[in-house]
mmCIF file of the protein (N, C-alpha, C, O) and its ligand, coordinates in Angstrom:
data_MODEL
# 
_entry.id   MODEL 
# 
loop_
_entity.id 
_entity.type 
_entity.pdbx_number_of_molecules 
1 polymer     1 
2 non-polymer 1 
# 
_entity_poly.entity_id                      1 
_entity_poly.type                           'polypeptide(L)' 
_entity_poly.nstd_linkage                   no 
_entity_poly.nstd_monomer                   no 
_entity_poly.pdbx_seq_one_letter_code       
;(UNK)(UNK)(UNK)(UNK)(UNK)(UNK)(UNK)(UNK)(UNK)(UNK)(UNK)(UNK)(UNK)(UNK)(UNK)(UNK)
(UNK)(UNK)(UNK)(UNK)(UNK)(UNK)(UNK)(UNK)(UNK)(UNK)(UNK)(UNK)(UNK)(UNK)(UNK)(UNK)
(UNK)(UNK)(UNK)(UNK)(UNK)(UNK)(UNK)(UNK)(UNK)(UNK)(UNK)(UNK)(UNK)(UNK)(UNK)(UNK)
(UNK)(UNK)(UNK)(UNK)(UNK)(UNK)
;
_entity_poly.pdbx_seq_one_letter_code_can   XXXXXXXXXXXXXXXXXXXXXXXXXXXXXXXXXXXXXXXXXXXXXXXXXXXXXX 
_entity_poly.pdbx_strand_id                 A 
# 
loop_
_entity_poly_seq.entity_id 
_entity_poly_seq.num 
_entity_poly_seq.mon_id 
_entity_poly_seq.hetero 
1 1  UNK n 
1 2  UNK n 
1 3  UNK n 
1 4  UNK n 
1 5  UNK n 
1 6  UNK n 
1 7  UNK n 
1 8  UNK n 
1 9  UNK n 
1 10 UNK n 
1 11 UNK n 
1 12 UNK n 
1 13 UNK n 
1 14 UNK n 
1 15 UNK n 
1 16 UNK n 
1 17 UNK n 
1 18 UNK n 
1 19 UNK n 
1 20 UNK n 
1 21 UNK n 
1 22 UNK n 
1 23 UNK n 
1 24 UNK n 
1 25 UNK n 
1 26 UNK n 
1 27 UNK n 
1 28 UNK n 
1 29 UNK n 
1 30 UNK n 
1 31 UNK n 
1 32 UNK n 
1 33 UNK n 
1 34 UNK n 
1 35 UNK n 
1 36 UNK n 
1 37 UNK n 
1 38 UNK n 
1 39 UNK n 
1 40 UNK n 
1 41 UNK n 
1 42 UNK n 
1 43 UNK n 
1 44 UNK n 
1 45 UNK n 
1 46 UNK n 
1 47 UNK n 
1 48 UNK n 
1 49 UNK n 
1 50 UNK n 
1 51 UNK n 
1 52 UNK n 
1 53 UNK n 
1 54 UNK n 
# 
loop_
_struct_asym.id 
_struct_asym.entity_id 
A 1 
B 2 
# 
loop_
_chem_comp.id 
_chem_comp.type 
_chem_comp.mon_nstd_flag 
UNK 'L-peptide linking' . 
ZN  non-polymer         . 
# 
_pdbx_entity_nonpoly.entity_id   2 
_pdbx_entity_nonpoly.name        ? 
_pdbx_entity_nonpoly.comp_id     ZN 
# 
_pdbx_nonpoly_scheme.asym_id         B 
_pdbx_nonpoly_scheme.entity_id       2 
_pdbx_nonpoly_scheme.mon_id          ZN 
_pdbx_nonpoly_scheme.ndb_seq_num     1 
_pdbx_nonpoly_scheme.pdb_seq_num     101 
_pdbx_nonpoly_scheme.auth_seq_num    101 
_pdbx_nonpoly_scheme.pdb_mon_id      ZN 
_pdbx_nonpoly_scheme.auth_mon_id     ZN 
_pdbx_nonpoly_scheme.pdb_strand_id   A 
_pdbx_nonpoly_scheme.pdb_ins_code    . 
# 
loop_
_atom_site.group_PDB 
_atom_site.id 
_atom_site.type_symbol 
_atom_site.label_atom_id 
_atom_site.label_alt_id 
_atom_site.label_comp_id 
_atom_site.label_asym_id 
_atom_site.label_entity_id 
_atom_site.label_seq_id 
_atom_site.pdbx_PDB_ins_code 
_atom_site.Cartn_x 
_atom_site.Cartn_y 
_atom_site.Cartn_z 
_atom_site.occupancy 
_atom_site.B_iso_or_equiv 
_atom_site.pdbx_formal_charge 
_atom_site.auth_seq_id 
_atom_site.auth_comp_id 
_atom_site.auth_asym_id 
_atom_site.auth_atom_id 
_atom_site.pdbx_PDB_model_num 
ATOM   1   N  N  . UNK A 1 1  ? 62.010 -26.736 -32.341 1.00 0.00 ? 1   UNK A N  1 
ATOM   2   C  CA . UNK A 1 1  ? 62.386 -28.028 -32.632 1.00 0.00 ? 1   UNK A CA 1 
ATOM   3   C  C  . UNK A 1 1  ? 62.661 -28.143 -34.182 1.00 0.00 ? 1   UNK A C  1 
ATOM   4   O  O  . UNK A 1 1  ? 61.853 -27.818 -35.052 1.00 0.00 ? 1   UNK A O  1 
ATOM   5   N  N  . UNK A 1 2  ? 63.831 -28.616 -34.380 1.00 0.00 ? 2   UNK A N  1 
ATOM   6   C  CA . UNK A 1 2  ? 64.253 -28.787 -35.986 1.00 0.00 ? 2   UNK A CA 1 
ATOM   7   C  C  . UNK A 1 2  ? 63.866 -30.515 -36.325 1.00 0.00 ? 2   UNK A C  1 
ATOM   8   O  O  . UNK A 1 2  ? 62.884 -31.142 -35.926 1.00 0.00 ? 2   UNK A O  1 
ATOM   9   N  N  . UNK A 1 3  ? 64.723 -30.879 -36.978 1.00 0.00 ? 3   UNK A N  1 
ATOM   10  C  CA . UNK A 1 3  ? 64.388 -32.450 -37.355 1.00 0.00 ? 3   UNK A CA 1 
ATOM   11  C  C  . UNK A 1 3  ? 65.678 -33.038 -36.793 1.00 0.00 ? 3   UNK A C  1 
ATOM   12  O  O  . UNK A 1 3  ? 66.232 -33.876 -37.505 1.00 0.00 ? 3   UNK A O  1 
ATOM   13  N  N  . UNK A 1 4  ? 66.211 -32.745 -35.688 1.00 0.00 ? 4   UNK A N  1 
ATOM   14  C  CA . UNK A 1 4  ? 67.262 -33.439 -35.074 1.00 0.00 ? 4   UNK A CA 1 
ATOM   15  C  C  . UNK A 1 4  ? 66.764 -34.694 -34.232 1.00 0.00 ? 4   UNK A C  1 
ATOM   16  O  O  . UNK A 1 4  ? 65.774 -35.351 -34.556 1.00 0.00 ? 4   UNK A O  1 
ATOM   17  N  N  . UNK A 1 5  ? 67.469 -34.932 -33.235 1.00 0.00 ? 5   UNK A N  1 
ATOM   18  C  CA . UNK A 1 5  ? 67.189 -36.123 -32.415 1.00 0.00 ? 5   UNK A CA 1 
ATOM   19  C  C  . UNK A 1 5  ? 65.918 -35.892 -31.738 1.00 0.00 ? 5   UNK A C  1 
ATOM   20  O  O  . UNK A 1 5  ? 65.204 -36.871 -31.519 1.00 0.00 ? 5   UNK A O  1 
ATOM   21  N  N  . UNK A 1 6  ? 65.546 -34.745 -31.382 1.00 0.00 ? 6   UNK A N  1 
ATOM   22  C  CA . UNK A 1 6  ? 64.248 -34.456 -30.607 1.00 0.00 ? 6   UNK A CA 1 
ATOM   23  C  C  . UNK A 1 6  ? 63.044 -34.845 -31.506 1.00 0.00 ? 6   UNK A C  1 
ATOM   24  O  O  . UNK A 1 6  ? 61.969 -35.213 -31.033 1.00 0.00 ? 6   UNK A O  1 
ATOM   25  N  N  . UNK A 1 7  ? 63.268 -34.752 -32.687 1.00 0.00 ? 7   UNK A N  1 
ATOM   26  C  CA . UNK A 1 7  ? 62.041 -34.998 -33.602 1.00 0.00 ? 7   UNK A CA 1 
ATOM   27  C  C  . UNK A 1 7  ? 61.817 -36.477 -33.879 1.00 0.00 ? 7   UNK A C  1 
ATOM   28  O  O  . UNK A 1 7  ? 60.789 -36.909 -34.400 1.00 0.00 ? 7   UNK A O  1 
ATOM   29  N  N  . UNK A 1 8  ? 62.878 -37.246 -33.482 1.00 0.00 ? 8   UNK A N  1 
ATOM   30  C  CA . UNK A 1 8  ? 62.671 -38.748 -33.518 1.00 0.00 ? 8   UNK A CA 1 
ATOM   31  C  C  . UNK A 1 8  ? 61.427 -39.387 -32.797 1.00 0.00 ? 8   UNK A C  1 
ATOM   32  O  O  . UNK A 1 8  ? 60.803 -40.380 -33.170 1.00 0.00 ? 8   UNK A O  1 
ATOM   33  N  N  . UNK A 1 9  ? 61.211 -38.653 -31.750 1.00 0.00 ? 9   UNK A N  1 
ATOM   34  C  CA . UNK A 1 9  ? 60.054 -39.267 -30.916 1.00 0.00 ? 9   UNK A CA 1 
ATOM   35  C  C  . UNK A 1 9  ? 58.692 -39.030 -31.676 1.00 0.00 ? 9   UNK A C  1 
ATOM   36  O  O  . UNK A 1 9  ? 57.748 -39.766 -31.389 1.00 0.00 ? 9   UNK A O  1 
ATOM   37  N  N  . UNK A 1 10 ? 58.536 -38.054 -32.622 1.00 0.00 ? 10  UNK A N  1 
ATOM   38  C  CA . UNK A 1 10 ? 57.434 -37.931 -33.142 1.00 0.00 ? 10  UNK A CA 1 
ATOM   39  C  C  . UNK A 1 10 ? 57.041 -39.108 -34.216 1.00 0.00 ? 10  UNK A C  1 
ATOM   40  O  O  . UNK A 1 10 ? 55.888 -39.294 -34.604 1.00 0.00 ? 10  UNK A O  1 
ATOM   41  N  N  . UNK A 1 11 ? 58.082 -39.809 -34.598 1.00 0.00 ? 11  UNK A N  1 
ATOM   42  C  CA . UNK A 1 11 ? 58.073 -40.832 -35.646 1.00 0.00 ? 11  UNK A CA 1 
ATOM   43  C  C  . UNK A 1 11 ? 57.219 -42.055 -35.003 1.00 0.00 ? 11  UNK A C  1 
ATOM   44  O  O  . UNK A 1 11 ? 57.646 -42.711 -34.053 1.00 0.00 ? 11  UNK A O  1 
ATOM   45  N  N  . UNK A 1 12 ? 55.977 -42.285 -35.621 1.00 0.00 ? 12  UNK A N  1 
ATOM   46  C  CA . UNK A 1 12 ? 55.120 -43.428 -35.287 1.00 0.00 ? 12  UNK A CA 1 
ATOM   47  C  C  . UNK A 1 12 ? 55.482 -44.617 -36.216 1.00 0.00 ? 12  UNK A C  1 
ATOM   48  O  O  . UNK A 1 12 ? 56.225 -44.507 -37.192 1.00 0.00 ? 12  UNK A O  1 
ATOM   49  N  N  . UNK A 1 13 ? 54.940 -45.658 -35.851 1.00 0.00 ? 13  UNK A N  1 
ATOM   50  C  CA . UNK A 1 13 ? 55.125 -46.912 -36.577 1.00 0.00 ? 13  UNK A CA 1 
ATOM   51  C  C  . UNK A 1 13 ? 54.453 -47.055 -37.945 1.00 0.00 ? 13  UNK A C  1 
ATOM   52  O  O  . UNK A 1 13 ? 54.678 -47.944 -38.765 1.00 0.00 ? 13  UNK A O  1 
ATOM   53  N  N  . UNK A 1 14 ? 53.538 -45.970 -38.067 1.00 0.00 ? 14  UNK A N  1 
ATOM   54  C  CA . UNK A 1 14 ? 52.800 -45.977 -39.261 1.00 0.00 ? 14  UNK A CA 1 
ATOM   55  C  C  . UNK A 1 14 ? 53.576 -45.529 -40.478 1.00 0.00 ? 14  UNK A C  1 
ATOM   56  O  O  . UNK A 1 14 ? 54.383 -44.600 -40.454 1.00 0.00 ? 14  UNK A O  1 
ATOM   57  N  N  . UNK A 1 15 ? 53.274 -46.262 -41.559 1.00 0.00 ? 15  UNK A N  1 
ATOM   58  C  CA . UNK A 1 15 ? 53.897 -46.053 -42.856 1.00 0.00 ? 15  UNK A CA 1 
ATOM   59  C  C  . UNK A 1 15 ? 52.999 -45.223 -43.675 1.00 0.00 ? 15  UNK A C  1 
ATOM   60  O  O  . UNK A 1 15 ? 51.835 -45.606 -43.798 1.00 0.00 ? 15  UNK A O  1 
ATOM   61  N  N  . UNK A 1 16 ? 53.389 -44.119 -44.262 1.00 0.00 ? 16  UNK A N  1 
ATOM   62  C  CA . UNK A 1 16 ? 52.538 -43.274 -45.182 1.00 0.00 ? 16  UNK A CA 1 
ATOM   63  C  C  . UNK A 1 16 ? 52.294 -44.032 -46.472 1.00 0.00 ? 16  UNK A C  1 
ATOM   64  O  O  . UNK A 1 16 ? 51.157 -44.215 -46.909 1.00 0.00 ? 16  UNK A O  1 
ATOM   65  N  N  . UNK A 1 17 ? 53.347 -44.450 -47.044 1.00 0.00 ? 17  UNK A N  1 
ATOM   66  C  CA . UNK A 1 17 ? 53.270 -45.084 -48.360 1.00 0.00 ? 17  UNK A CA 1 
ATOM   67  C  C  . UNK A 1 17 ? 53.754 -46.439 -48.138 1.00 0.00 ? 17  UNK A C  1 
ATOM   68  O  O  . UNK A 1 17 ? 54.757 -46.712 -47.478 1.00 0.00 ? 17  UNK A O  1 
ATOM   69  N  N  . UNK A 1 18 ? 52.861 -47.416 -48.823 1.00 0.00 ? 18  UNK A N  1 
ATOM   70  C  CA . UNK A 1 18 ? 53.221 -48.769 -48.922 1.00 0.00 ? 18  UNK A CA 1 
ATOM   71  C  C  . UNK A 1 18 ? 53.438 -49.149 -50.354 1.00 0.00 ? 18  UNK A C  1 
ATOM   72  O  O  . UNK A 1 18 ? 53.272 -48.324 -51.253 1.00 0.00 ? 18  UNK A O  1 
ATOM   73  N  N  . UNK A 1 19 ? 53.835 -50.478 -50.599 1.00 0.00 ? 19  UNK A N  1 
ATOM   74  C  CA . UNK A 1 19 ? 54.118 -50.792 -52.070 1.00 0.00 ? 19  UNK A CA 1 
ATOM   75  C  C  . UNK A 1 19 ? 52.802 -50.932 -52.799 1.00 0.00 ? 19  UNK A C  1 
ATOM   76  O  O  . UNK A 1 19 ? 51.874 -51.610 -52.358 1.00 0.00 ? 19  UNK A O  1 
ATOM   77  N  N  . UNK A 1 20 ? 52.763 -50.255 -53.944 1.00 0.00 ? 20  UNK A N  1 
ATOM   78  C  CA . UNK A 1 20 ? 51.461 -50.125 -54.734 1.00 0.00 ? 20  UNK A CA 1 
ATOM   79  C  C  . UNK A 1 20 ? 51.382 -51.690 -55.431 1.00 0.00 ? 20  UNK A C  1 
ATOM   80  O  O  . UNK A 1 20 ? 52.362 -52.290 -55.872 1.00 0.00 ? 20  UNK A O  1 
ATOM   81  N  N  . UNK A 1 21 ? 50.146 -52.140 -55.422 1.00 0.00 ? 21  UNK A N  1 
ATOM   82  C  CA . UNK A 1 21 ? 49.739 -53.304 -56.003 1.00 0.00 ? 21  UNK A CA 1 
ATOM   83  C  C  . UNK A 1 21 ? 49.931 -53.303 -57.449 1.00 0.00 ? 21  UNK A C  1 
ATOM   84  O  O  . UNK A 1 21 ? 50.354 -54.335 -57.971 1.00 0.00 ? 21  UNK A O  1 
ATOM   85  N  N  . UNK A 1 22 ? 49.673 -52.267 -58.169 1.00 0.00 ? 22  UNK A N  1 
ATOM   86  C  CA . UNK A 1 22 ? 49.735 -51.932 -59.579 1.00 0.00 ? 22  UNK A CA 1 
ATOM   87  C  C  . UNK A 1 22 ? 51.026 -51.661 -60.025 1.00 0.00 ? 22  UNK A C  1 
ATOM   88  O  O  . UNK A 1 22 ? 51.513 -52.425 -60.857 1.00 0.00 ? 22  UNK A O  1 
ATOM   89  N  N  . UNK A 1 23 ? 51.718 -50.630 -59.585 1.00 0.00 ? 23  UNK A N  1 
ATOM   90  C  CA . UNK A 1 23 ? 52.929 -50.142 -60.256 1.00 0.00 ? 23  UNK A CA 1 
ATOM   91  C  C  . UNK A 1 23 ? 54.175 -50.671 -59.568 1.00 0.00 ? 23  UNK A C  1 
ATOM   92  O  O  . UNK A 1 23 ? 55.260 -50.613 -60.146 1.00 0.00 ? 23  UNK A O  1 
ATOM   93  N  N  . UNK A 1 24 ? 54.050 -51.188 -58.341 1.00 0.00 ? 24  UNK A N  1 
ATOM   94  C  CA . UNK A 1 24 ? 54.991 -51.772 -57.674 1.00 0.00 ? 24  UNK A CA 1 
ATOM   95  C  C  . UNK A 1 24 ? 55.744 -50.733 -56.902 1.00 0.00 ? 24  UNK A C  1 
ATOM   96  O  O  . UNK A 1 24 ? 56.571 -51.108 -56.071 1.00 0.00 ? 24  UNK A O  1 
ATOM   97  N  N  . UNK A 1 25 ? 55.555 -49.622 -57.081 1.00 0.00 ? 25  UNK A N  1 
ATOM   98  C  CA . UNK A 1 25 ? 56.430 -48.534 -56.369 1.00 0.00 ? 25  UNK A CA 1 
ATOM   99  C  C  . UNK A 1 25 ? 55.802 -48.287 -54.902 1.00 0.00 ? 25  UNK A C  1 
ATOM   100 O  O  . UNK A 1 25 ? 54.634 -48.557 -54.621 1.00 0.00 ? 25  UNK A O  1 
ATOM   101 N  N  . UNK A 1 26 ? 56.760 -47.723 -53.990 1.00 0.00 ? 26  UNK A N  1 
ATOM   102 C  CA . UNK A 1 26 ? 56.284 -47.535 -52.752 1.00 0.00 ? 26  UNK A CA 1 
ATOM   103 C  C  . UNK A 1 26 ? 55.509 -46.256 -52.611 1.00 0.00 ? 26  UNK A C  1 
ATOM   104 O  O  . UNK A 1 26 ? 55.854 -45.421 -51.774 1.00 0.00 ? 26  UNK A O  1 
ATOM   105 N  N  . UNK A 1 27 ? 54.485 -46.073 -53.388 1.00 0.00 ? 27  UNK A N  1 
ATOM   106 C  CA . UNK A 1 27 ? 53.840 -44.800 -53.510 1.00 0.00 ? 27  UNK A CA 1 
ATOM   107 C  C  . UNK A 1 27 ? 52.350 -44.880 -53.112 1.00 0.00 ? 27  UNK A C  1 
ATOM   108 O  O  . UNK A 1 27 ? 51.651 -43.866 -53.103 1.00 0.00 ? 27  UNK A O  1 
ATOM   109 N  N  . UNK A 1 28 ? 51.896 -46.044 -52.799 1.00 0.00 ? 28  UNK A N  1 
ATOM   110 C  CA . UNK A 1 28 ? 50.557 -46.230 -52.220 1.00 0.00 ? 28  UNK A CA 1 
ATOM   111 C  C  . UNK A 1 28 ? 50.247 -45.683 -50.922 1.00 0.00 ? 28  UNK A C  1 
ATOM   112 O  O  . UNK A 1 28 ? 50.777 -46.178 -49.927 1.00 0.00 ? 28  UNK A O  1 
ATOM   113 N  N  . UNK A 1 29 ? 49.382 -44.637 -50.817 1.00 0.00 ? 29  UNK A N  1 
ATOM   114 C  CA . UNK A 1 29 ? 49.164 -44.075 -49.443 1.00 0.00 ? 29  UNK A CA 1 
ATOM   115 C  C  . UNK A 1 29 ? 48.309 -44.959 -48.652 1.00 0.00 ? 29  UNK A C  1 
ATOM   116 O  O  . UNK A 1 29 ? 47.200 -45.329 -49.035 1.00 0.00 ? 29  UNK A O  1 
ATOM   117 N  N  . UNK A 1 30 ? 48.808 -45.266 -47.618 1.00 0.00 ? 30  UNK A N  1 
ATOM   118 C  CA . UNK A 1 30 ? 48.071 -46.296 -46.773 1.00 0.00 ? 30  UNK A CA 1 
ATOM   119 C  C  . UNK A 1 30 ? 46.770 -45.695 -46.072 1.00 0.00 ? 30  UNK A C  1 
ATOM   120 O  O  . UNK A 1 30 ? 45.762 -46.366 -45.850 1.00 0.00 ? 30  UNK A O  1 
ATOM   121 N  N  . UNK A 1 31 ? 46.898 -44.539 -45.797 1.00 0.00 ? 31  UNK A N  1 
ATOM   122 C  CA . UNK A 1 31 ? 45.586 -43.995 -45.174 1.00 0.00 ? 31  UNK A CA 1 
ATOM   123 C  C  . UNK A 1 31 ? 44.647 -43.470 -46.224 1.00 0.00 ? 31  UNK A C  1 
ATOM   124 O  O  . UNK A 1 31 ? 43.435 -43.680 -46.162 1.00 0.00 ? 31  UNK A O  1 
ATOM   125 N  N  . UNK A 1 32 ? 45.256 -42.738 -47.253 1.00 0.00 ? 32  UNK A N  1 
ATOM   126 C  CA . UNK A 1 32 ? 44.275 -42.277 -48.279 1.00 0.00 ? 32  UNK A CA 1 
ATOM   127 C  C  . UNK A 1 32 ? 43.820 -43.254 -49.203 1.00 0.00 ? 32  UNK A C  1 
ATOM   128 O  O  . UNK A 1 32 ? 42.888 -42.989 -49.963 1.00 0.00 ? 32  UNK A O  1 
ATOM   129 N  N  . UNK A 1 33 ? 44.465 -44.510 -49.214 1.00 0.00 ? 33  UNK A N  1 
ATOM   130 C  CA . UNK A 1 33 ? 44.174 -45.563 -50.086 1.00 0.00 ? 33  UNK A CA 1 
ATOM   131 C  C  . UNK A 1 33 ? 44.295 -45.297 -51.516 1.00 0.00 ? 33  UNK A C  1 
ATOM   132 O  O  . UNK A 1 33 ? 43.508 -45.754 -52.345 1.00 0.00 ? 33  UNK A O  1 
ATOM   133 N  N  . UNK A 1 34 ? 45.333 -44.519 -51.805 1.00 0.00 ? 34  UNK A N  1 
ATOM   134 C  CA . UNK A 1 34 ? 45.483 -44.083 -53.124 1.00 0.00 ? 34  UNK A CA 1 
ATOM   135 C  C  . UNK A 1 34 ? 47.070 -44.095 -53.542 1.00 0.00 ? 34  UNK A C  1 
ATOM   136 O  O  . UNK A 1 34 ? 47.897 -43.672 -52.734 1.00 0.00 ? 34  UNK A O  1 
ATOM   137 N  N  . UNK A 1 35 ? 47.439 -44.547 -54.717 1.00 0.00 ? 35  UNK A N  1 
ATOM   138 C  CA . UNK A 1 35 ? 48.803 -44.461 -55.211 1.00 0.00 ? 35  UNK A CA 1 
ATOM   139 C  C  . UNK A 1 35 ? 49.074 -43.071 -55.649 1.00 0.00 ? 35  UNK A C  1 
ATOM   140 O  O  . UNK A 1 35 ? 48.261 -42.482 -56.363 1.00 0.00 ? 35  UNK A O  1 
ATOM   141 N  N  . UNK A 1 36 ? 50.162 -42.527 -55.261 1.00 0.00 ? 36  UNK A N  1 
ATOM   142 C  CA . UNK A 1 36 ? 50.648 -41.195 -55.710 1.00 0.00 ? 36  UNK A CA 1 
ATOM   143 C  C  . UNK A 1 36 ? 51.241 -41.269 -57.092 1.00 0.00 ? 36  UNK A C  1 
ATOM   144 O  O  . UNK A 1 36 ? 51.391 -40.274 -57.800 1.00 0.00 ? 36  UNK A O  1 
ATOM   145 N  N  . UNK A 1 37 ? 51.568 -42.485 -57.441 1.00 0.00 ? 37  UNK A N  1 
ATOM   146 C  CA . UNK A 1 37 ? 52.273 -42.595 -58.811 1.00 0.00 ? 37  UNK A CA 1 
ATOM   147 C  C  . UNK A 1 37 ? 51.133 -42.873 -60.024 1.00 0.00 ? 37  UNK A C  1 
ATOM   148 O  O  . UNK A 1 37 ? 51.019 -42.195 -61.046 1.00 0.00 ? 37  UNK A O  1 
ATOM   149 N  N  . UNK A 1 38 ? 50.402 -43.924 -59.687 1.00 0.00 ? 38  UNK A N  1 
ATOM   150 C  CA . UNK A 1 38 ? 49.467 -44.332 -60.805 1.00 0.00 ? 38  UNK A CA 1 
ATOM   151 C  C  . UNK A 1 38 ? 48.157 -44.008 -60.475 1.00 0.00 ? 38  UNK A C  1 
ATOM   152 O  O  . UNK A 1 38 ? 47.272 -44.218 -61.304 1.00 0.00 ? 38  UNK A O  1 
ATOM   153 N  N  . UNK A 1 39 ? 47.877 -43.484 -59.292 1.00 0.00 ? 39  UNK A N  1 
ATOM   154 C  CA . UNK A 1 39 ? 46.460 -43.021 -58.937 1.00 0.00 ? 39  UNK A CA 1 
ATOM   155 C  C  . UNK A 1 39 ? 45.509 -44.276 -58.562 1.00 0.00 ? 39  UNK A C  1 
ATOM   156 O  O  . UNK A 1 39 ? 44.291 -44.134 -58.456 1.00 0.00 ? 39  UNK A O  1 
ATOM   157 N  N  . UNK A 1 40 ? 46.172 -45.534 -58.367 1.00 0.00 ? 40  UNK A N  1 
ATOM   158 C  CA . UNK A 1 40 ? 45.370 -46.759 -58.046 1.00 0.00 ? 40  UNK A CA 1 
ATOM   159 C  C  . UNK A 1 40 ? 44.809 -46.602 -56.758 1.00 0.00 ? 40  UNK A C  1 
ATOM   160 O  O  . UNK A 1 40 ? 45.519 -46.049 -55.917 1.00 0.00 ? 40  UNK A O  1 
ATOM   161 N  N  . UNK A 1 41 ? 43.567 -47.014 -56.404 1.00 0.00 ? 41  UNK A N  1 
ATOM   162 C  CA . UNK A 1 41 ? 43.059 -46.957 -55.196 1.00 0.00 ? 41  UNK A CA 1 
ATOM   163 C  C  . UNK A 1 41 ? 41.673 -46.501 -55.145 1.00 0.00 ? 41  UNK A C  1 
ATOM   164 O  O  . UNK A 1 41 ? 40.736 -47.224 -54.808 1.00 0.00 ? 41  UNK A O  1 
ATOM   165 N  N  . UNK A 1 42 ? 41.572 -45.213 -55.509 1.00 0.00 ? 42  UNK A N  1 
ATOM   166 C  CA . UNK A 1 42 ? 40.205 -44.579 -55.410 1.00 0.00 ? 42  UNK A CA 1 
ATOM   167 C  C  . UNK A 1 42 ? 39.229 -45.188 -56.329 1.00 0.00 ? 42  UNK A C  1 
ATOM   168 O  O  . UNK A 1 42 ? 38.112 -45.553 -55.964 1.00 0.00 ? 42  UNK A O  1 
ATOM   169 N  N  . UNK A 1 43 ? 39.735 -45.302 -57.685 1.00 0.00 ? 43  UNK A N  1 
ATOM   170 C  CA . UNK A 1 43 ? 39.009 -45.982 -58.813 1.00 0.00 ? 43  UNK A CA 1 
ATOM   171 C  C  . UNK A 1 43 ? 39.933 -46.914 -59.142 1.00 0.00 ? 43  UNK A C  1 
ATOM   172 O  O  . UNK A 1 43 ? 41.117 -46.586 -59.072 1.00 0.00 ? 43  UNK A O  1 
ATOM   173 N  N  . UNK A 1 44 ? 39.607 -48.135 -59.527 1.00 0.00 ? 44  UNK A N  1 
ATOM   174 C  CA . UNK A 1 44 ? 40.530 -49.145 -60.092 1.00 0.00 ? 44  UNK A CA 1 
ATOM   175 C  C  . UNK A 1 44 ? 40.762 -48.747 -61.672 1.00 0.00 ? 44  UNK A C  1 
ATOM   176 O  O  . UNK A 1 44 ? 40.362 -49.462 -62.591 1.00 0.00 ? 44  UNK A O  1 
ATOM   177 N  N  . UNK A 1 45 ? 41.360 -47.690 -61.831 1.00 0.00 ? 45  UNK A N  1 
ATOM   178 C  CA . UNK A 1 45 ? 41.451 -47.043 -63.259 1.00 0.00 ? 45  UNK A CA 1 
ATOM   179 C  C  . UNK A 1 45 ? 42.892 -46.320 -63.201 1.00 0.00 ? 45  UNK A C  1 
ATOM   180 O  O  . UNK A 1 45 ? 43.283 -45.648 -62.247 1.00 0.00 ? 45  UNK A O  1 
ATOM   181 N  N  . UNK A 1 46 ? 43.560 -46.554 -64.300 1.00 0.00 ? 46  UNK A N  1 
ATOM   182 C  CA . UNK A 1 46 ? 44.817 -45.898 -64.353 1.00 0.00 ? 46  UNK A CA 1 
ATOM   183 C  C  . UNK A 1 46 ? 44.626 -44.335 -64.448 1.00 0.00 ? 46  UNK A C  1 
ATOM   184 O  O  . UNK A 1 46 ? 43.785 -43.822 -65.187 1.00 0.00 ? 46  UNK A O  1 
ATOM   185 N  N  . UNK A 1 47 ? 45.394 -43.699 -63.719 1.00 0.00 ? 47  UNK A N  1 
ATOM   186 C  CA . UNK A 1 47 ? 45.276 -42.177 -63.814 1.00 0.00 ? 47  UNK A CA 1 
ATOM   187 C  C  . UNK A 1 47 ? 45.522 -41.417 -64.998 1.00 0.00 ? 47  UNK A C  1 
ATOM   188 O  O  . UNK A 1 47 ? 46.656 -41.410 -65.475 1.00 0.00 ? 47  UNK A O  1 
ATOM   189 N  N  . UNK A 1 48 ? 44.559 -40.754 -65.545 1.00 0.00 ? 48  UNK A N  1 
ATOM   190 C  CA . UNK A 1 48 ? 44.747 -40.217 -66.851 1.00 0.00 ? 48  UNK A CA 1 
ATOM   191 C  C  . UNK A 1 48 ? 43.932 -38.917 -66.951 1.00 0.00 ? 48  UNK A C  1 
ATOM   192 O  O  . UNK A 1 48 ? 42.809 -38.822 -66.457 1.00 0.00 ? 48  UNK A O  1 
ATOM   193 N  N  . UNK A 1 49 ? 44.483 -38.017 -67.547 1.00 0.00 ? 49  UNK A N  1 
ATOM   194 C  CA . UNK A 1 49 ? 43.880 -36.756 -67.926 1.00 0.00 ? 49  UNK A CA 1 
ATOM   195 C  C  . UNK A 1 49 ? 43.738 -36.503 -69.347 1.00 0.00 ? 49  UNK A C  1 
ATOM   196 O  O  . UNK A 1 49 ? 44.485 -37.005 -70.187 1.00 0.00 ? 49  UNK A O  1 
ATOM   197 N  N  . UNK A 1 50 ? 42.716 -35.676 -69.627 1.00 0.00 ? 50  UNK A N  1 
ATOM   198 C  CA . UNK A 1 50 ? 42.542 -35.285 -71.091 1.00 0.00 ? 50  UNK A CA 1 
ATOM   199 C  C  . UNK A 1 50 ? 43.638 -34.555 -71.676 1.00 0.00 ? 50  UNK A C  1 
ATOM   200 O  O  . UNK A 1 50 ? 43.972 -34.653 -72.856 1.00 0.00 ? 50  UNK A O  1 
ATOM   201 N  N  . UNK A 1 51 ? 44.224 -33.770 -70.753 1.00 0.00 ? 51  UNK A N  1 
ATOM   202 C  CA . UNK A 1 51 ? 45.410 -32.817 -71.326 1.00 0.00 ? 51  UNK A CA 1 
ATOM   203 C  C  . UNK A 1 51 ? 46.654 -33.527 -71.159 1.00 0.00 ? 51  UNK A C  1 
ATOM   204 O  O  . UNK A 1 51 ? 47.684 -32.880 -71.348 1.00 0.00 ? 51  UNK A O  1 
ATOM   205 N  N  . UNK A 1 52 ? 46.742 -34.743 -70.838 1.00 0.00 ? 52  UNK A N  1 
ATOM   206 C  CA . UNK A 1 52 ? 47.861 -35.563 -70.651 1.00 0.00 ? 52  UNK A CA 1 
ATOM   207 C  C  . UNK A 1 52 ? 48.292 -36.181 -71.964 1.00 0.00 ? 52  UNK A C  1 
ATOM   208 O  O  . UNK A 1 52 ? 47.552 -36.950 -72.578 1.00 0.00 ? 52  UNK A O  1 
ATOM   209 N  N  . UNK A 1 53 ? 49.451 -35.852 -72.372 1.00 0.00 ? 53  UNK A N  1 
ATOM   210 C  CA . UNK A 1 53 ? 50.112 -36.575 -73.679 1.00 0.00 ? 53  UNK A CA 1 
ATOM   211 C  C  . UNK A 1 53 ? 50.647 -37.977 -73.378 1.00 0.00 ? 53  UNK A C  1 
ATOM   212 O  O  . UNK A 1 53 ? 51.415 -38.251 -72.455 1.00 0.00 ? 53  UNK A O  1 
ATOM   213 N  N  . UNK A 1 54 ? 50.166 -38.788 -74.236 1.00 0.00 ? 54  UNK A N  1 
ATOM   214 C  CA . UNK A 1 54 ? 50.707 -40.182 -73.854 1.00 0.00 ? 54  UNK A CA 1 
ATOM   215 C  C  . UNK A 1 54 ? 52.097 -40.436 -74.516 1.00 0.00 ? 54  UNK A C  1 
ATOM   216 O  O  . UNK A 1 54 ? 52.687 -41.499 -74.325 1.00 0.00 ? 54  UNK A O  1 
HETATM 217 ZN ZN . ZN  B 2 .  ? 50.760 -47.143 -58.142 1.00 0.00 2 101 ZN  A ZN 1 
# 
């Protein structure tokens, strides 16, 4: 089975990503409770790394 018409039945009403409260992008993972973009959710802290250049 590819991703043709037959695959449509696999679609559930669940959304994977919802709108993030912090960055406003639709990247907040509803199940994992974490935003893929800014990292919001697990800790109420901006996603930052020591090796990351600002
Ligand atoms: Zn976010």
